N, C-alpha and C positions, 0 to 999 in steps of 0.2 A: 464714864468719868464721872466724880463728884466734882460739881460746881463749875464756872464759868472763868475763865481768866481772858479779860481784852488785853488786846494791845495795841497800840500805835506805832507804826514803824518799827516794829519788833520790840518795842520797850513793854513790858506788862503797866497797864495803867489800872488796874483793880479787879479784883475778885470778889466772885458773887455766887450765891445760890453754895457755898461751898457743903453745907450737910447733904444736899441734894443730887441724887443723881441725875444727870443733864442727858438727855436724848436727842435734843435738838435747840438751837438757840439763835436767836435774830437780834442785832442790838445797833444803836445808832446814840448820838449826842444831836441836841438841837440848842442853842443860845446856853451851852453850858451844862444843860441837862442830859441824864442817862435815860435811855428808853430801851427796855429789853422784854422779851418775848420767850418764854423756854417751855419745851415739852419736859416736865419731871415726871419720875417717878411717883405712883400712886400715893399721896399722902393724908387721904382721908378714908382708905380705909374701903372704897367702892370697886377694887380691884381693877382700875382703870387709870391710864396714866392721865397726870393734871397739865393745866398750863399756870405755871408761874409771870408774873409781872412785877420788873425792877423798874423804878422813875423815880425822877428827880434828882436831888444831889448827888454825884457820883461816889461822896466820902461818906453820906450817909442815906443812902437812898429809901425810898419805901419800898416793902415788897409784899406782894400781895397774889391768892392765887383765882384763878377764874373758874367757876361751874361751868363746866363743857357737857348741857346736857340736850336732850332730844325733846320735843313739843310733850311727849308726854311724860317725861323727868328719868328718862334712863340715861346714867354715865356716859358718857360718850369716851372711847379710849382713845386719847391726842397722839397722833402719829407725826405731824408737822405744824409749824406755825411760822407765818409771816409777820412783818412789823412794817408800816409806814409810819412816818413822823413829818409833819408842816409845821407851819405856826398856827393854823386852825384846829389840826385835827391828830389824832392819833389812832392809827386803823392797825388790829389786831385779825389776822384770816388762820381758821384752824383747819385741819381736815382728820378726820379719827375715823373709825370704825366701833359699829355694835354687832358682833357676830361676824358675818359675812356680808353686810350693809355699809357702804360707806355713807361718810356724810361730810360736808362742809360747812360752816358756819363764820360769822363775823361780827366786830362789834367795834363801834368808834367812840372814842373818849377824847375829852377836852385834855389838851396839855398840860403839863405839870404849872401850878400856881405859885 
């Protein structure tokens, strides 16, 4: 499916990443800001699924793509993503593969300003 539609109490509250094929997504709000991490189809032509992050004002969020690489720079095919947000930090955890090898990685970011 293309994009993600967020709902609260069964009512659509926003549609994001509408031009990207989304395989998995995790989202939350904190202090009125949206935070979302999603596994999306390859958008940088490296042959591997990517991670998109959406954050900030839900009506006009910032959208960025995170490179997911092994220590030697090989692109990891993202397969799952998790998200945790509190007042001090944003945690994004990723699982993926390169060939038959499994990888897990994470990043900590500051909340939206």
